[in-house]
Backbone as CSV, one residue per row, in Angstrom:
resi,resn,N_x,N_y,N_z,CA_x,CA_y,CA_z,C_x,C_y,C_z
1,UNK,8.355,-27.978,-21.478,9.059,-27.604,-20.241,8.203,-26.606,-19.404
2,UNK,8.544,-26.652,-18.484,7.583,-26.149,-17.336,8.458,-24.524,-17.390
3,UNK,7.433,-23.852,-16.989,8.180,-22.285,-16.668,7.933,-21.788,-15.488
4,UNK,9.347,-21.714,-14.762,8.921,-21.428,-13.501,8.895,-20.144,-12.503
5,UNK,8.137,-19.731,-11.568,8.060,-18.768,-11.385,9.258,-18.045,-10.436
6,UNK,10.700,-18.987,-10.401,11.731,-18.087,-9.579,12.899,-18.913,-10.074
7,UNK,13.503,-18.116,-9.816,15.124,-18.146,-10.270,15.199,-20.139,-10.577
8,UNK,15.508,-20.096,-11.528,15.837,-21.941,-11.719,17.199,-22.165,-11.729
9,UNK,17.913,-22.855,-10.602,19.238,-23.133,-10.310,19.911,-23.934,-11.562
10,UNK,19.083,-24.759,-12.121,19.148,-25.998,-13.479,18.803,-24.802,-14.732
11,UNK,19.414,-24.243,-14.911,18.909,-23.453,-16.254,19.867,-24.189,-17.767
12,UNK,19.342,-23.780,-18.415,20.120,-24.436,-19.667,21.789,-23.734,-20.344
13,UNK,22.206,-23.844,-19.413,23.967,-23.368,-19.660,24.496,-24.509,-20.315
14,UNK,25.968,-24.667,-20.655,26.498,-25.665,-21.117,26.800,-26.670,-20.107
15,UNK,27.317,-27.648,-20.322,27.615,-28.841,-19.312,29.233,-28.790,-19.303
16,UNK,29.825,-28.685,-18.461,31.547,-28.729,-18.401,31.781,-30.056,-17.729
17,UNK,32.561,-30.561,-18.121,33.265,-31.951,-17.581,34.619,-32.126,-17.362
18,UNK,35.214,-32.469,-16.383,36.544,-32.466,-16.507,37.279,-33.702,-16.413
19,UNK,38.283,-34.244,-17.362,38.456,-35.373,-18.056,40.446,-35.573,-17.645
20,UNK,40.824,-36.531,-17.361,42.358,-37.268,-17.129,42.100,-38.551,-17.750
21,UNK,41.120,-39.058,-18.016,41.532,-40.451,-18.870,41.432,-41.392,-17.897
22,UNK,40.857,-41.010,-16.691,40.776,-42.288,-15.780,39.557,-42.784,-15.999
23,UNK,39.587,-43.844,-14.938,38.327,-44.724,-14.805,37.042,-43.779,-14.501
24,UNK,37.543,-43.450,-13.537,36.232,-42.080,-12.885,35.731,-41.077,-13.837
25,UNK,36.873,-40.710,-14.254,36.650,-39.656,-15.040,36.110,-39.970,-16.349
26,UNK,36.352,-41.043,-16.854,35.256,-41.381,-17.964,33.877,-42.052,-17.832
27,UNK,33.980,-42.092,-16.415,32.237,-42.141,-15.906,31.500,-40.785,-15.913
28,UNK,32.332,-39.625,-15.270,32.122,-38.704,-15.508,31.567,-38.077,-16.860
29,UNK,32.230,-38.171,-17.717,32.175,-37.738,-19.303,30.828,-38.495,-19.771
30,UNK,30.503,-39.625,-19.446,29.349,-40.480,-19.968,28.103,-39.603,-19.382
31,UNK,28.143,-39.695,-17.786,27.353,-38.894,-17.227,26.801,-37.377,-17.915
32,UNK,27.873,-36.811,-17.888,27.789,-35.381,-18.621,26.948,-35.679,-20.097
33,UNK,27.654,-36.665,-20.806,27.065,-36.577,-22.054,25.315,-36.572,-21.880
34,UNK,24.868,-37.320,-20.911,23.663,-36.895,-20.676,23.010,-35.649,-20.358
35,UNK,23.487,-35.311,-19.555,23.004,-34.121,-19.118,23.055,-33.179,-20.177
36,UNK,23.950,-33.216,-20.805,24.214,-32.307,-21.818,23.254,-32.202,-23.059
37,UNK,22.893,-33.414,-23.464,21.685,-34.088,-24.557,20.238,-33.538,-24.049
38,UNK,20.150,-33.873,-22.414,18.908,-33.216,-22.072,18.863,-32.016,-21.811
39,UNK,19.982,-30.881,-21.850,19.582,-29.806,-22.021,19.649,-29.279,-23.271
40,UNK,20.278,-29.960,-24.331,20.061,-29.858,-25.737,21.208,-28.643,-25.743
41,UNK,22.443,-28.520,-25.068,23.732,-27.699,-24.783,24.808,-28.209,-25.155
42,UNK,25.915,-27.476,-25.220,27.343,-27.891,-26.024,27.857,-28.412,-24.374
43,UNK,28.536,-29.562,-24.854,29.533,-30.496,-23.719,31.180,-29.964,-23.988
44,UNK,31.472,-28.730,-22.834,32.691,-28.517,-22.934,33.696,-29.264,-21.802
45,UNK,34.623,-30.409,-22.585,35.564,-31.087,-21.845,36.721,-30.347,-21.589
46,UNK,37.491,-30.402,-20.322,38.604,-30.011,-20.203,39.590,-30.577,-19.073
47,UNK,40.957,-30.706,-19.471,41.715,-31.392,-18.927,42.813,-30.303,-18.490
48,UNK,42.754,-30.214,-17.029,43.612,-29.390,-16.340,45.256,-30.012,-15.919
49,UNK,46.365,-29.350,-16.555,47.310,-29.820,-16.182,48.291,-29.208,-15.142
50,UNK,47.876,-28.206,-14.626,48.468,-27.624,-13.333,50.151,-27.655,-13.577
51,UNK,50.211,-27.132,-14.908,51.857,-26.976,-15.585,51.941,-25.263,-15.103
52,UNK,50.859,-24.549,-14.977,51.063,-23.158,-14.834,52.053,-22.540,-13.707
53,UNK,53.316,-21.973,-14.013,54.019,-21.756,-12.484,55.068,-22.937,-11.754
54,UNK,54.859,-23.744,-12.953,55.415,-25.031,-12.232,57.127,-25.255,-12.593
55,UNK,57.829,-24.837,-11.645,59.198,-24.002,-12.428,59.908,-25.497,-12.452
56,UNK,59.488,-26.440,-11.791,60.348,-28.116,-12.163,60.317,-28.578,-13.377
57,UNK,59.322,-28.000,-14.200,59.257,-28.502,-15.512,59.608,-28.020,-16.537
58,UNK,60.629,-28.335,-17.265,61.053,-27.867,-18.667,59.948,-27.834,-19.624
59,UNK,60.598,-27.051,-20.540,59.479,-26.467,-21.944,59.006,-27.770,-22.578
60,UNK,60.016,-28.737,-22.561,59.779,-30.322,-22.956,58.894,-31.081,-21.995
61,UNK,59.264,-31.159,-20.860,58.040,-31.728,-20.076,56.727,-31.007,-20.328
62,UNK,56.375,-29.913,-20.264,54.736,-29.143,-20.622,54.703,-29.396,-21.804
63,UNK,55.334,-29.699,-22.753,54.940,-30.006,-24.602,54.255,-31.048,-24.121
64,UNK,54.987,-32.208,-23.832,54.924,-33.643,-23.376,53.614,-33.702,-23.030
65,UNK,53.026,-33.280,-21.568,51.953,-33.000,-20.839,50.833,-32.697,-21.837
66,UNK,50.946,-31.573,-22.008,50.206,-31.066,-23.467,49.442,-31.600,-24.454
67,UNK,50.982,-32.515,-24.871,50.250,-33.739,-25.896,49.343,-34.768,-25.110
68,UNK,49.852,-35.853,-24.159,49.213,-36.278,-23.330,47.701,-36.122,-23.182
69,UNK,47.865,-34.688,-22.413,46.090,-33.961,-22.345,45.760,-34.276,-23.544
70,UNK,46.167,-33.854,-24.523,45.234,-33.922,-26.224,44.663,-35.187,-26.410
71,UNK,45.414,-36.163,-26.196,45.275,-37.532,-26.636,44.146,-37.763,-25.864
72,UNK,44.129,-37.616,-24.622,43.211,-37.910,-23.530,41.721,-37.519,-24.274
73,UNK,41.757,-35.698,-24.514,40.480,-35.440,-24.870,40.023,-35.926,-26.258
74,UNK,40.815,-36.502,-27.300,40.604,-36.842,-28.381,39.976,-38.413,-28.209
75,UNK,40.425,-38.890,-27.571,39.389,-40.224,-26.935,38.733,-40.092,-26.354
76,UNK,38.406,-38.830,-25.334,37.075,-38.738,-24.674,35.897,-38.244,-25.562
77,UNK,36.359,-37.470,-26.717,35.740,-36.934,-27.603,35.049,-38.054,-28.517
78,UNK,36.024,-38.977,-28.937,35.377,-39.894,-29.666,34.151,-41.052,-28.731
79,UNK,34.707,-41.185,-27.760,33.795,-41.828,-26.777,32.203,-40.645,-26.535
80,UNK,32.325,-39.717,-26.603,31.065,-38.850,-26.716,30.511,-39.040,-28.239
81,UNK,31.207,-38.898,-29.021,30.628,-39.154,-30.425,29.768,-40.286,-30.501
82,UNK,30.661,-41.572,-30.098,29.850,-42.903,-29.962,28.823,-42.916,-29.322
83,UNK,28.419,-41.974,-28.484,27.205,-42.067,-27.566,26.029,-40.954,-27.714
84,UNK,26.544,-40.130,-28.923,25.512,-38.943,-29.152,25.974,-38.050,-30.069
85,UNK,26.259,-38.680,-31.353,26.431,-38.272,-32.616,26.275,-36.951,-32.990
86,UNK,24.719,-36.325,-32.173,24.887,-35.345,-32.695,24.808,-33.761,-31.486
87,UNK,25.471,-34.170,-30.745,26.501,-33.268,-29.579,27.442,-32.436,-30.135
88,UNK,27.191,-31.254,-29.740,28.279,-30.309,-30.118,29.409,-30.564,-28.836
89,UNK,30.397,-30.541,-28.944,31.775,-31.022,-28.305,32.555,-29.481,-28.381
90,UNK,33.209,-29.571,-27.145,34.367,-28.511,-26.898,35.740,-29.453,-26.191
91,UNK,36.618,-29.137,-26.614,37.682,-29.607,-25.695,38.955,-28.504,-25.461
92,UNK,39.192,-29.008,-24.309,40.712,-27.539,-23.694,41.209,-28.110,-22.667
93,UNK,42.882,-27.747,-23.311,43.845,-28.228,-22.212,44.058,-26.816,-21.434
94,UNK,44.175,-26.833,-20.252,43.972,-25.577,-19.633,45.259,-25.770,-18.718
95,UNK,45.954,-24.981,-18.926,47.429,-25.307,-17.323,47.215,-24.609,-16.196
96,UNK,46.049,-24.351,-15.526,45.766,-24.392,-13.648,45.233,-25.364,-13.481
97,UNK,44.925,-25.046,-12.012,44.690,-26.123,-11.472,43.065,-26.271,-11.535
98,UNK,42.771,-27.483,-11.302,41.332,-28.216,-11.764,40.032,-27.426,-11.333
99,UNK,39.864,-26.472,-10.246,38.960,-26.228,-9.701,38.996,-24.376,-10.968
100,UNK,40.066,-23.527,-10.792,39.913,-22.773,-11.809,39.696,-23.217,-13.121
101,UNK,40.035,-23.937,-13.695,40.094,-24.284,-14.926,38.549,-24.472,-15.089
102,UNK,38.149,-25.309,-14.330,36.745,-25.867,-14.519,35.707,-24.172,-14.444
103,UNK,36.285,-24.068,-13.065,35.297,-22.555,-12.744,34.824,-21.582,-14.016
104,UNK,36.239,-21.509,-14.571,36.326,-20.661,-15.606,35.889,-21.123,-16.949
105,UNK,35.657,-22.229,-17.323,35.297,-22.642,-18.198,33.976,-22.570,-18.063
106,UNK,33.383,-23.008,-17.115,31.555,-22.744,-16.882,30.875,-21.789,-17.158
107,UNK,31.226,-20.334,-16.577,30.835,-19.697,-16.547,29.765,-19.730,-15.545
108,UNK,28.225,-18.678,-15.936,27.161,-19.030,-15.553,26.245,-19.536,-15.803
109,UNK,25.192,-20.291,-15.473,23.911,-21.049,-15.836,24.960,-22.253,-16.379
110,UNK,25.436,-22.967,-15.825,26.229,-24.108,-16.343,25.932,-25.172,-14.904
111,UNK,26.551,-26.635,-15.794,26.873,-27.453,-14.494,27.827,-28.230,-14.800
112,UNK,28.843,-28.257,-13.803,30.194,-28.907,-13.362,30.006,-30.186,-13.506
113,UNK,30.818,-31.228,-14.071,30.509,-32.483,-13.427,32.122,-32.988,-13.452
114,UNK,32.406,-33.738,-12.692,33.581,-34.518,-12.234,33.523,-35.811,-11.732
115,UNK,34.558,-36.490,-11.829,34.483,-37.721,-11.140,34.864,-37.849,-9.987
116,UNK,34.866,-38.968,-8.679,35.131,-38.927,-7.503,36.951,-38.568,-7.304
117,UNK,37.117,-39.018,-8.394,38.749,-39.576,-8.156,39.338,-39.552,-9.275
118,UNK,40.633,-39.081,-9.681,41.538,-39.047,-10.893,42.801,-39.838,-10.406
119,UNK,43.689,-39.467,-11.851,44.809,-40.661,-11.624,45.866,-40.270,-10.622
120,UNK,45.771,-39.102,-9.990,47.098,-38.315,-9.055,48.481,-37.794,-9.978
121,UNK,49.078,-37.631,-9.157,50.414,-37.035,-9.876,50.335,-35.516,-9.914
122,UNK,51.453,-34.878,-10.628,51.668,-33.362,-10.804,50.530,-33.059,-11.998
123,UNK,50.163,-33.666,-12.666,49.216,-33.287,-13.929,47.760,-33.677,-13.420
124,UNK,47.525,-34.334,-12.247,46.593,-35.044,-12.063,45.346,-33.945,-12.420
125,UNK,44.232,-34.435,-12.048,42.855,-34.023,-12.211,41.696,-34.802,-11.410
126,UNK,40.848,-34.271,-10.894,39.929,-35.067,-10.279,40.128,-36.121,-9.111
127,UNK,41.364,-35.901,-8.318,41.541,-36.761,-7.368,40.637,-36.116,-6.112
128,UNK,40.414,-37.138,-5.253,39.605,-36.446,-4.107,39.192,-35.307,-3.702
129,UNK,40.884,-34.566,-3.255,40.602,-33.081,-2.924,40.170,-32.025,-4.015
130,UNK,40.455,-32.628,-5.260,40.188,-31.797,-6.529,38.567,-31.309,-6.449
131,UNK,38.102,-32.757,-6.152,36.743,-32.869,-6.452,35.934,-32.012,-5.417
132,UNK,36.403,-32.233,-4.129,35.774,-31.490,-3.153,36.190,-30.158,-3.381
133,UNK,37.048,-29.554,-3.594,37.300,-27.882,-3.682,36.830,-27.555,-4.827
134,UNK,36.393,-28.239,-6.096,35.051,-27.555,-7.261,34.124,-27.741,-6.240
135,UNK,33.540,-28.468,-5.539,32.070,-28.792,-4.757,32.053,-27.469,-3.959
136,UNK,33.039,-27.525,-3.393,32.939,-26.439,-2.164,33.121,-24.798,-2.922
137,UNK,33.732,-24.378,-3.686,33.866,-23.408,-4.470,32.565,-22.806,-5.722
138,UNK,32.397,-23.901,-6.307,31.264,-23.584,-7.201,30.188,-22.596,-7.111
139,UNK,30.161,-21.548,-7.428,28.750,-20.772,-7.860,27.351,-21.770,-8.708
140,UNK,27.950,-22.584,-9.138,27.045,-23.416,-10.084,26.681,-24.826,-9.820
141,UNK,25.895,-25.535,-10.305,25.748,-27.028,-9.777,26.661,-27.912,-9.943
142,UNK,26.997,-28.620,-9.295,28.232,-29.537,-9.879,27.793,-31.042,-9.022
143,UNK,28.361,-31.625,-10.545,27.650,-33.314,-9.895,28.880,-34.300,-9.995
144,UNK,29.423,-34.911,-9.010,29.984,-35.784,-8.615,29.919,-37.089,-8.835
145,UNK,30.456,-37.728,-10.105,30.224,-39.195,-10.116,30.990,-39.977,-9.641
146,UNK,30.158,-41.402,-8.877,31.364,-41.886,-8.283,31.893,-43.003,-9.138
147,UNK,32.755,-43.837,-8.477,33.253,-45.205,-9.542,32.279,-46.214,-9.235
148,UNK,33.143,-47.429,-9.753,32.309,-48.489,-9.658,31.652,-49.076,-10.625
149,UNK,30.772,-49.811,-10.559,30.053,-50.819,-11.580,28.942,-49.985,-12.287
150,UNK,28.392,-49.997,-12.893,27.461,-49.305,-13.808,26.218,-49.849,-13.023
151,UNK,24.885,-49.127,-12.459,23.919,-49.703,-11.990,22.864,-49.432,-12.580
152,UNK,21.771,-50.297,-12.688,20.786,-50.185,-13.535,19.863,-49.234,-13.419
153,UNK,19.320,-48.279,-14.658,18.402,-46.988,-14.345,17.356,-47.665,-13.624
154,UNK,16.978,-46.486,-12.283,15.835,-46.715,-11.651,14.721,-45.634,-11.993
155,UNK,14.920,-44.665,-12.340,14.118,-43.756,-12.930,13.400,-42.709,-11.916
156,UNK,14.403,-42.641,-10.882,13.845,-41.999,-9.547,14.923,-40.674,-9.356
157,UNK,14.872,-39.703,-9.561,15.549,-38.516,-9.021,15.141,-38.415,-7.424
158,UNK,16.164,-38.420,-6.724,15.717,-38.290,-5.277,16.640,-36.737,-4.843
159,UNK,15.961,-36.187,-3.555,16.376,-34.705,-3.288,15.973,-34.291,-2.241
160,UNK,17.294,-34.132,-1.344,16.859,-33.649,0.031,16.501,-32.410,0.550
161,UNK,15.337,-32.571,1.106,14.348,-31.003,1.169,13.695,-30.900,2.463
162,UNK,13.901,-29.706,3.300,12.872,-29.881,4.150,12.021,-28.631,4.615
163,UNK,12.604,-27.724,4.238,11.973,-26.198,4.329,12.413,-25.400,2.940
164,UNK,11.381,-24.257,3.139,12.204,-23.161,2.195,13.715,-22.626,1.768
165,UNK,14.376,-23.144,2.677,15.749,-23.118,2.562,16.164,-23.970,1.572
166,UNK,15.653,-24.965,1.243,15.930,-25.983,0.238,15.177,-25.589,-0.985
167,UNK,14.590,-24.525,-1.400,14.089,-24.312,-2.465,14.799,-24.573,-3.646
168,UNK,15.933,-24.358,-4.020,16.787,-24.047,-4.920,17.188,-25.292,-5.040
169,UNK,18.045,-26.216,-4.170,17.579,-27.572,-4.502,16.481,-28.666,-5.004
170,UNK,15.423,-28.482,-4.573,14.685,-28.701,-5.124,14.266,-28.615,-6.383
171,UNK,14.291,-27.244,-6.718,13.662,-26.788,-7.986,14.432,-27.554,-9.285
172,UNK,16.046,-27.207,-8.633,17.162,-28.239,-9.491,16.711,-29.750,-9.943
173,UNK,16.148,-30.341,-8.751,15.842,-31.701,-9.285,14.672,-32.255,-9.593
174,UNK,13.896,-31.170,-9.308,12.458,-31.097,-10.352,12.685,-31.404,-11.874
175,UNK,13.931,-29.998,-12.403,14.013,-30.029,-13.417,15.164,-31.268,-14.057
176,UNK,15.926,-31.659,-13.592,16.326,-32.835,-13.814,15.292,-33.918,-13.833
177,UNK,14.386,-34.281,-13.173,13.467,-35.182,-13.244,12.862,-35.020,-14.567
178,UNK,12.404,-33.921,-14.344,11.514,-33.500,-15.568,11.973,-33.906,-16.834
179,UNK,13.240,-33.458,-17.006,14.032,-33.600,-18.375,14.172,-35.382,-18.595
180,UNK,14.582,-35.745,-17.574,14.632,-37.348,-18.131,13.590,-38.553,-17.981
181,UNK,12.279,-37.933,-17.610,10.891,-38.455,-17.260,10.914,-39.210,-16.134
182,UNK,11.487,-38.845,-15.216,11.922,-39.648,-13.956,11.023,-39.229,-12.632
183,UNK,11.000,-40.273,-12.258,9.899,-39.526,-10.817,10.805,-39.171,-9.799
184,UNK,10.491,-37.994,-8.992,11.062,-36.954,-8.328,10.816,-37.593,-7.016
185,UNK,11.730,-37.948,-5.875,11.238,-38.625,-4.617,12.091,-37.387,-3.984
186,UNK,11.016,-36.866,-2.974,11.948,-35.829,-1.994,11.657,-36.437,-0.533
187,UNK,12.834,-36.447,0.241,13.468,-37.323,1.475,13.419,-35.679,2.690
188,UNK,12.940,-35.640,3.537,12.958,-34.859,4.459,13.345,-35.501,5.423
189,UNK,14.662,-35.364,5.940,15.421,-36.120,7.176,15.721,-35.597,7.939
190,UNK,15.131,-35.456,9.335,15.593,-34.501,10.319,15.859,-35.146,11.805
191,UNK,16.495,-34.832,12.693,17.337,-35.184,13.796,16.881,-34.196,15.154
192,UNK,16.536,-34.715,16.049,15.923,-34.145,17.082,17.364,-33.906,18.159
193,UNK,17.705,-32.549,18.034,18.612,-31.662,18.931,19.758,-33.054,19.083
194,UNK,20.460,-33.051,18.046,20.867,-34.283,17.969,22.652,-33.997,18.804
195,UNK,22.834,-32.455,19.060,23.953,-32.285,19.989,23.775,-32.130,21.445
196,UNK,22.424,-32.368,22.160,22.188,-32.212,23.190,21.848,-33.645,23.899
197,UNK,22.435,-34.821,23.607,22.337,-35.921,24.241,20.915,-35.898,25.294
198,UNK,21.125,-36.328,26.387,20.020,-36.547,27.514,19.321,-35.725,27.463
199,UNK,19.576,-34.685,27.121,18.171,-33.249,27.315,17.216,-33.524,26.412
200,UNK,17.688,-34.060,25.478,16.087,-34.448,24.512,15.172,-35.479,25.395
201,UNK,15.415,-36.064,26.282,14.103,-36.625,27.178,13.758,-35.670,27.725
202,UNK,13.663,-34.211,28.108,12.633,-33.311,28.571,11.377,-32.990,27.748
203,UNK,11.742,-33.381,26.574,10.103,-33.301,25.291,9.461,-34.761,25.756
204,UNK,8.296,-34.378,25.872,7.048,-35.150,25.916,6.796,-35.726,24.624
205,UNK,5.869,-36.695,24.367,5.455,-37.469,23.862,4.779,-36.637,22.437
206,UNK,3.671,-35.779,23.394,2.979,-34.726,22.564,4.021,-33.555,21.890
207,UNK,5.194,-33.242,22.427,6.131,-32.213,22.067,6.676,-33.001,20.882
208,UNK,7.218,-34.223,20.932,7.730,-34.700,19.605,6.719,-35.054,18.338
209,UNK,5.502,-34.879,18.384,4.342,-35.197,17.437,4.165,-33.518,16.869
210,UNK,4.253,-33.063,17.698,3.668,-31.475,17.266,5.789,-30.830,16.646
211,UNK,6.565,-31.344,16.908,7.736,-31.064,16.092,7.144,-31.512,14.679
212,UNK,7.404,-33.213,15.038,7.286,-34.005,13.757,6.285,-33.555,12.287
213,UNK,5.082,-32.342,13.262,4.298,-32.310,12.334,4.169,-31.086,11.773
214,UNK,4.706,-30.168,12.530,5.578,-28.836,11.901,6.555,-29.280,11.159
215,UNK,7.637,-30.101,11.051,8.401,-30.279,9.852,7.997,-31.017,8.507
216,UNK,6.862,-32.023,8.712,6.193,-32.270,7.887,5.226,-31.088,7.121
217,UNK,4.860,-30.382,7.718,4.131,-28.853,7.398,4.790,-28.482,6.444
218,UNK,6.545,-27.902,6.926,6.842,-27.100,6.033,7.629,-27.727,4.701
219,UNK,7.853,-29.445,5.020,8.056,-29.848,3.721,6.467,-29.962,2.891
220,UNK,5.846,-30.238,2.899,4.706,-30.336,2.318,4.428,-29.130,1.742
221,UNK,4.557,-27.442,2.621,4.361,-26.523,1.482,5.406,-26.392,0.926
222,UNK,6.858,-26.717,0.976,7.955,-26.243,-0.019,7.732,-26.776,-1.262
223,UNK,7.259,-28.768,-1.178,6.823,-29.052,-2.464,5.652,-29.042,-3.356
224,UNK,4.495,-28.708,-2.516,3.348,-28.067,-3.070,3.916,-26.533,-4.232
225,UNK,4.467,-26.006,-3.440,4.978,-24.762,-4.262,5.994,-24.817,-5.717
226,UNK,6.631,-26.000,-5.153,7.763,-26.246,-6.176,6.914,-27.163,-7.580
227,UNK,6.079,-28.229,-7.073,5.209,-28.930,-8.140,4.191,-28.313,-9.001
228,UNK,3.886,-26.942,-8.259,2.732,-26.342,-9.031,3.241,-25.989,-10.544
229,UNK,4.772,-25.724,-10.455,5.758,-25.239,-11.586,5.486,-26.556,-12.763
230,UNK,5.707,-27.723,-11.997,5.772,-29.076,-13.108,4.539,-29.747,-13.022
231,UNK,3.804,-29.425,-13.639,2.384,-29.967,-13.512,2.424,-31.809,-14.117
232,UNK,3.475,-31.606,-14.703,3.397,-33.128,-15.198,4.504,-33.902,-14.594
233,UNK,5.039,-33.554,-13.352,5.873,-34.494,-12.714,5.247,-35.353,-11.594
234,UNK,5.817,-36.285,-11.640,5.192,-37.581,-10.544,6.015,-37.134,-9.251
235,UNK,5.542,-36.949,-8.094,6.541,-36.294,-7.229,5.807,-37.360,-5.584
236,UNK,6.927,-37.941,-5.044,6.591,-38.458,-3.702,7.550,-37.603,-2.572
237,UNK,6.603,-37.275,-1.627,7.631,-36.908,-0.278,7.571,-37.733,0.908
238,UNK,8.420,-37.717,1.958,8.645,-38.958,2.748,9.125,-37.895,4.076
239,UNK,8.698,-37.695,5.142,9.303,-36.909,6.056,9.612,-38.018,7.204
240,UNK,10.830,-38.143,7.672,11.551,-39.249,8.627,12.500,-38.575,9.733
241,UNK,12.186,-38.596,10.962,13.151,-38.292,11.783,14.285,-39.555,12.589
242,UNK,15.367,-39.009,11.942,16.231,-40.285,12.001,17.667,-40.405,13.047
243,UNK,18.609,-41.112,13.507,19.186,-40.767,13.835,20.710,-39.918,13.352
244,UNK,20.518,-40.242,12.108,21.634,-39.582,10.997,21.064,-39.297,10.240
245,UNK,21.167,-37.821,9.563,20.949,-37.512,8.301,21.645,-38.145,7.108
246,UNK,22.991,-37.925,7.654,23.803,-38.450,6.380,23.547,-40.203,5.948
247,UNK,23.456,-40.748,7.115,22.946,-42.408,6.338,22.122,-42.230,6.145
248,UNK,20.860,-41.653,6.466,19.305,-41.655,5.962,19.607,-41.387,4.566
249,UNK,20.484,-40.539,4.036,20.258,-40.015,2.306,21.324,-41.197,2.032
250,UNK,22.687,-41.450,2.514,23.179,-42.469,1.766,22.242,-43.833,1.172
251,UNK,21.573,-44.171,2.675,20.818,-45.481,2.103,19.988,-45.081,1.158
252,UNK,18.884,-44.142,1.123,17.927,-44.087,0.124,18.704,-43.775,-1.161
253,UNK,19.943,-43.144,-1.346,19.884,-43.391,-2.634,20.312,-44.462,-3.350
254,UNK,20.626,-45.227,-2.657,20.775,-46.397,-3.396,19.339,-47.299,-4.270
255,UNK,18.216,-46.296,-4.489,17.423,-46.518,-5.003,17.241,-45.432,-5.899
256,UNK,18.131,-44.494,-6.317,18.152,-43.447,-7.392,19.082,-43.731,-8.264
257,UNK,18.711,-42.538,-9.227,19.457,-42.605,-10.267,20.349,-41.584,-9.660
258,UNK,20.391,-40.667,-9.443,21.473,-39.369,-8.856,20.225,-38.925,-7.034
259,UNK,20.926,-38.264,-6.530,20.519,-37.500,-5.259,21.170,-36.058,-5.272
260,UNK,20.279,-34.919,-4.836,20.211,-33.666,-5.290,20.496,-33.324,-3.932
261,UNK,21.466,-32.493,-3.160,21.399,-31.762,-2.155,21.837,-30.381,-2.143
262,UNK,21.449,-29.632,-1.314,22.058,-28.698,-1.177,23.449,-28.319,-0.650
263,UNK,24.260,-27.364,-1.260,25.756,-27.275,-0.701,25.588,-26.167,0.316
264,UNK,25.509,-26.464,1.510,25.761,-25.918,2.663,26.779,-25.479,3.121
265,UNK,27.078,-24.006,2.792,28.606,-23.669,3.057,28.931,-22.811,3.989
266,UNK,30.012,-23.422,4.869,30.219,-22.598,6.305,30.741,-21.107,5.995
267,UNK,30.412,-20.020,6.207,30.809,-18.867,6.565,32.355,-18.527,6.998
268,UNK,32.516,-19.322,8.320,34.279,-19.286,8.308,34.877,-20.087,7.359
269,UNK,36.529,-19.819,7.822,37.413,-20.432,6.984,38.365,-21.235,7.650
270,UNK,37.297,-21.988,8.404,38.463,-23.172,9.273,37.598,-24.270,8.996
271,UNK,38.578,-25.039,8.646,37.793,-26.492,7.881,37.270,-26.558,6.233
272,UNK,37.044,-27.315,6.165,36.062,-27.544,4.832,34.766,-26.589,4.889
273,UNK,34.736,-25.752,3.418,33.143,-25.539,3.520,32.217,-26.036,3.767
274,UNK,32.213,-27.569,2.997,31.299,-28.060,3.122,30.860,-28.786,4.647
275,UNK,29.595,-29.070,4.907,29.013,-29.691,6.358,29.625,-31.375,6.118
276,UNK,29.249,-31.431,7.404,29.531,-33.233,7.730,28.406,-33.978,6.799
277,UNK,27.427,-33.428,6.657,26.396,-34.240,5.829,26.838,-34.386,4.202
278,UNK,27.101,-33.174,4.056,27.589,-33.167,2.255,28.445,-34.167,2.200
279,UNK,29.825,-34.241,3.064,31.151,-35.040,2.876,30.497,-36.351,2.674
280,UNK,29.830,-36.745,3.753,29.400,-37.905,4.055,28.888,-38.538,2.588
281,UNK,27.530,-37.854,1.975,27.258,-38.293,1.005,27.924,-38.607,-0.169
282,UNK,28.534,-37.197,-0.175,29.887,-37.478,-1.406,30.434,-38.623,-1.224
283,UNK,31.103,-38.943,-0.089,31.868,-39.986,0.024,31.155,-41.511,-0.241
284,UNK,30.035,-41.715,0.381,29.433,-42.736,0.212,28.009,-42.846,-0.605
285,UNK,27.645,-42.264,-1.099,26.414,-42.469,-1.609,26.864,-43.039,-3.191
286,UNK,25.756,-44.107,-3.795,26.577,-45.062,-4.770,25.677,-44.611,-5.972
287,UNK,25.386,-43.190,-6.161,24.830,-43.042,-7.264,25.460,-41.307,-7.585
288,UNK,25.665,-40.862,-8.625,25.893,-39.265,-9.007,25.448,-38.470,-7.594
289,UNK,26.032,-37.447,-7.417,25.576,-36.262,-6.176,25.579,-34.859,-6.988
290,UNK,24.307,-34.337,-7.216,24.031,-32.845,-7.536,24.322,-32.451,-6.328
291,UNK,25.378,-31.139,-6.427,25.101,-30.078,-5.162,25.062,-28.435,-5.655
292,UNK,23.808,-28.204,-5.454,23.282,-27.183,-5.897,23.498,-26.109,-4.865
293,UNK,23.894,-24.833,-5.238,24.355,-23.923,-4.096,22.922,-23.253,-3.692
294,UNK,23.071,-23.225,-2.513,21.830,-22.228,-1.939,22.260,-20.752,-2.301
295,UNK,20.547,-20.181,-2.679,20.870,-18.440,-2.589,20.928,-17.625,-1.571
């Protein structure tokens, strides 16, 4: 395995996956097994019941919910054993909310895996809002696994990266591709002054060519730097001026086993901490989305 010269966001910590027994959660467990095997690390399964402080629940209700959660975890453990008999697995019923349980279980150096939705209800785990909350608050990489039918593997890990600000997600994608023997595809999608409307017409053809050239150069420098730390990895890059970055990423992700993007988080408290592009990719990408926090 390559030794990187800078901090690697995809370190060899445990893989933590949330499950509530739903189809979406089961897909997340399957994906988490593959990542844990690739890392050679323990898989930690968590069922969050959110029963702590729920005054409307009797002690008997709590015991019933805990018993149901234990049964779900037993079924998940049996699935994991069938997929990877040698993989170390732990299971934990947590009485707090989804994000709290998963973040506490993960610690540093881990990856958290969630399904895009769960069962819903007061004992729910991984409904859309829960997945978004985990993605928005996690200091470690988070993978959101979509529902739907299984897709044929493509052997491609895709990453959205434009310049030095995207070094962390690019390194994470390189590590994921290296562990899987996959090809790494780097997509640098950019929009020219998307919020100024007709004012964009003040740019001449030469101006646009210069901006495009500068963008391509910034991406090439970043890719070259990271590629030196992964000499055995096949890397391709594409720089494209697009009308919508989100649309470009979602479209391109249809040919990948996963897409890696940086979790750009807004510093203010109004609205969701995750930006519009991140939301769009999470909701519409047909493959797992790996969110990597920017340093």
